C-alpha positions, 0 to 999 in steps of 0.5 A: 473484468479486472484492471491491474493498478499496481503489482498487487492491486486490481480493480474489478470493473464490473463490481467496482471493487478493489481486489488483491491480485494474489489471492483474489480477495475483494477488499472494498469499493474502488471509489474509496482509498484501498488502504482503508481495507488493508491491515496496517502495521506500524513498525519502528524504523530501527527494527527494519534498518538495524545498525551497521557495526563498523568503525563508528562508535555505537554503530551506524544506521540509515534508520530514521529517528522513530521520534520523527518518522514512522514506518507504516506497512499495508497488508492483504487481510487474507494472504498477507501480501504487502501492498505498500510501505510509507515513511511518514513524519510523526502525526502525518495522516496516511497518504491517499496515493491512488485515486482512480476515475472508475467511470473513465477506466470502465469506458476505456476498457469497454471501448477497447473490448468492443 
């Protein structure tokens, strides 16, 4: 039995594993951060936010200064679906944005099924 957590992330409650819900790949134990099991790409924010050409000298952009901010992308290792994007200050560790009480979620699903 799988529980949908985000648009692309499921938990297989029987195996207690994070899974990609696009390709079905088991990513890793659900009691750990799912991000540990994904491919990680760090991108220059100026690549993602190109300058607008306009009346401003040298153009204008909404890109954060790459000296102050890093853009981190997380992908499924099999199907390359992008799970998450983070904008973080330089030197800041990756965030642990989802922490699931697996036992409580299993109990909820068992109670609703039975």
